[in-house]
N, C-alpha and C positions, 0 to 999 in steps of 0.2 A: 503495499500501499503505498502511496504517497504523502509525505508528511513535510509540512513547512514547518519551522518551528523557530519561534520568536521568544528570549526572557528577557526580563527586565532586569537590565546590567545596572541600572542606578533611577533615579528618581524622575518621572517624566521621559525615560527613554527605553527601547525594547532592542537587543541586538539580535542579527538574523544569522542564524548557525546556516552553514551552507550544506545544501545538499550533496551527496557525494559524486554529482553528474557535473558539478562546476568546481573550477579549479582555484584554489585560495588564493594564486599569486596574480590572478587576473585584475586587471586594473579597472574594470567595470565593477568588483564585487570587492574592493578593499575593505578593511576593517572598518574605516571612517565611513563609506558609502552604504555601509549596514546597519548604519545607527539610524532608529526610527521615532521620530516622536510618539508618545501614548495617544496623543488625539487622531493618529491615523485610523485607530483600531476602535474610536470611541462608538462609533454609529454601528458596530456589530454586536450584536445579540450573541450568547451561549446557544451552540447547537444550530445556528443558522446556516442556512445553505447560501452558498455566494457563487458568482459565476466568474470563472476565468477572466474574463475580460476588467473585472474589478480590482482581482489582483495583480494583473498588469501594469495598472497605474501605480502602485505600491513599488512592485521588486525593482531590484535590477535589471538593465535590460538583458543579462546574462542569463538569465534564469530562466529555461524554458519550462512551462507547464505542460505535465501529461493528460491532465482531465480538464473538462469542461465545466466540473462544477465542485465544488469544496465545502467542507463543513467547517464550521468556525467553531473552535474548541478552547475556552478559557481555563486554566487551573488556579485556582486561587489558595491552594496551599500555601505552605512556607517557602516554596521557590516558586513566587508567580510566574507564568509563560501562558503562551497562547500558540496555537496550531491550528492550520488550515490543511483539513485532511482530503486527499482527493478523493470522490466519488465515483466508481464507474457505475454503469448502467445498472448492474446485478448486483450493488453491494445489499440493496435491502430483501433479496431472494434467496443468497447464501445461506449454506445449512447453519454455519456459524451464528446468526443473527435471528435466527426463524423465531426463537423462541419468545422474544424479547424486542422491547422497540430498539430497531438498528440505530439509532442516532445513539443512544444512550451507550450501546456495546461498542459502536465506533471510538464513540469519546474518550469511553473508560480504556480501551487499547491505546490510543493515542496519548494519553498523559502516562501513562507506562512509558512508552517509549520515548515522551518529552523529557523525564525526569531521568532516563539512563543517558541521554543524548548531552543533555546539559550537566550532568554531572561530570563526565568524561571530558567535557571541554572545560569547566571550570578546572578538575585536575590538570588537564593540559596547561592552561594558561599559568596556573600557579606554581607549575613546575616549572614553565619557560621564566618566571619571575624569579622564584629563588636559586634557579641557574644563574641567572644576571646577576643578583645581589650578593650570593656567596662562592661562585663557581671558582675565583681568584682571589689571591691575596694582593695584587693589583687593584682588585675594582676600590675606585674611588668614590668621593663622597657625589661628584657629577655623574658617576654612572649609574648610581642608587637614584638619583633625582630623574635621570631620563629614562629608567627603567618602568618606573611608576608612571614616568607620564606615559608612555608605550600601553603599560598595562589598564590603564585608566582612560586612554584616547583623548589625552589631552594635546595640545599643538602648541604650546609655548611652557616656559617656566622661569622664574627666577628666583634666587634664595636671598634674602635680605639678612644680614648681620647687625644687630644694636650696640651700639656703644654708651652705655652709662654714662660715662664721665662726659662724655663732648654732645650728648644728646642725637647721635647723628647714625642714619640706617647706611650702612655698606654695602653696594652687589657684592657677592662673594662668586655667585656662578648665575649664568643665565644662556636661555638657548640661543639667542639673538643679541648682537649688541647693541646697549644702553645709549643714550647721548648724554646721561649723565648718571655716572655710578655711585653716588650719595645723595642722602634725602637729607635735611636739614629740619630742624625743629620750625624755622621761621619759612617754609617753604608749604606751599599748599599740599599738602598730601593727606592721605589716608591711612598711611604705616602709623604713625604718632598715635592716629585717635584711634586706630585698633588696640595698640599698646597699651592704651590706658582705659579701654572700657572692659569693664570688671565681666559684663554680660557676655562678652566671647572669649572664654578660656580657650577653647580649644582651636576654634578658627570660625568662617565667615562665608558666605557663598552668596555671589550677587552680581548683577552687571556690573563689569569695569568702568562706572562714571569719572571718577577723577583720578582713575588709576592710568598711566602710562602713555596720556593724552597724548604727548607729544613724541611718541614713540611710533615708527611708520610700522614696525611690524605687529603692534596690536590693534591696527583699524579695523581688521577683521575679527576680531575676537568680542565675543558678546556675553561671554559669563567667565567670572573669577572663582577661582577657590582658593582662600588662604587659610594657610595652618601655622599656628603657633609653635614654634619649638622651644624647648627647655636647654639651653647650651651650655648653663654653668650654674655652681653653686647659688650665686646670687637670683632673687626674682626677677630682676632686670635684666640677665644674663640672656638674652631672648634671641632667636631667630624666627624668619618669616619665610614662609616658601608659598609663592603665588603659583598657580596652574592655572593655564588659561584653555578657554576653548571656543572656537567659533560656532558650537552649538549655542542655541538661549536656553537658559535656568538646566543646566545642565550639571545636577547637583551631587556629589559624591554621598554615600552611605555611609553612616555614622562609624561603622566598623573600620570602612575602606582608610578612613580620616585615621582613626587611630592606627591602623597599621603602618600608613606613611609615616604618621609622626615619630612610633616607636623606632621603627626602622632607622629614620633619619637623625633622629638625637642621639643613637648610638653609633651610627656611621660618624657623627660629626665629632663623638668624641674619640674616636679611633684617628679621625683627621688632626685634631687637636694633637695627640699622641705623634703622631708621624713628624707631625711639624716642629715640635720638641727636640725628639730625635735627629730631625734634619739640622735645626739649628744647633746642636750639639756638635755634630759631626762639623758644621761649619766653623764653628769655635777651635774646633782641635787644630785649623790650620795656621793658628796662630802661636800653638804650642810646638810646632815642627821649623819657626822660622829662624831662620839663619842670619846672624847680623850681614848687614851689607849686601844682602838678596831682597829690598825691598821688592821690586819691580815681579821678580818671580812670585814674590807671597801674593800682590795683588792681583797678580794674571790668574793664578790658581785661584783665588777667592772668587771672583768674577764666575771662574768655571762652577767650581764648587755650589755656590749659589743658585745658578740655573740649574746644575743638576739634581739638587736635593730639593728645594722647592718648586720644581717643574715650570720656572721661568723661561721667557724666551729670549730675554736679555737682560745683561745687568752691565752696569758701568762706574767707573769709581774714579770722581774727580777730585782734585786738588785746587786750592785758591792759588792764582801766581803771583808770585813775589814782586813782579815787576808792575802788574796791573791788576785792577782790581775786577778780575775775572776769575773763571771755573776753567782749568785747564783737564780735561779726559786724559788719565794715565793710564786706564786698563779695562779691557772690554769683552764681552763675549755674546756675541748673537750668531744669527744664521750665516752671515760672511765670513767673521773673521774671529780669533780668540786671541788675547794679550793685548801687546800694547798696539795701540791705536795706528792705523797708517797715516792719517792726517790729522793735525791738531785742528 
């Protein structure tokens, strides 16, 4: 029997699990094109017969329907999902359904099928997420943020960290380059408002009204999922991760919010520990310094800083003796390492 299965992946949206006849890497059926607003199914009632022509208005173009009529089945159990079951001309006269209402029997069979299909799909996706989060010691904080973005079908992300001494938010990680990498208290922004709002201990979900208004990458974004991270012992040691979606009212489930929060907080502490280890290795360069070899020390220092802290470039300057200027004396970047070729 033909089954088309949609399960509720978050508030207001269903996800279409592809039938075996469609390739997952088909561009017409990419994961984001398989998200459907709940309102598209609101006019259908349980156990209603539907023409295939109605379904073609909803489904991706690559999905070929085998039947002319379909039975709409809705499961209202813990795992909320809906199915369209293909009806053959002799469905109501087969021995399997002869002793009772055929639609009820078909619906029961469809729900059991849907439970198994969705369970397998969730297990597969969760396994892929865990592999990305934990498969390697080299998995860093940004890898984890990106993995959750893909897992939850988000389009953009930004991680902000708050300095409680300067009252400034700094961008630590972002999917796209920001025109301004920091946000001060005096700026018109929602980060400080969110930080000081006791009614939002975990996060907030809303349209990005005052957020990223000057950023090109956010012009097509219609929903913001914001999660608060505790990244230190002090209550104001806070990080904020923003996930943006082009879909309206694309709300995360509370258990998914908690999963992201717990994982990223743990990964952030690992990030701090690695940074402290890296700084210790950089400081060790001074312990092996030989008098008279200052240029060699500085050259090694710039290279070590780039390697240990994953910087693309590092330069060291000194004040010029004769002029009120700074003179570059060591550099490491993509083009060279060591003493600058030009002053």
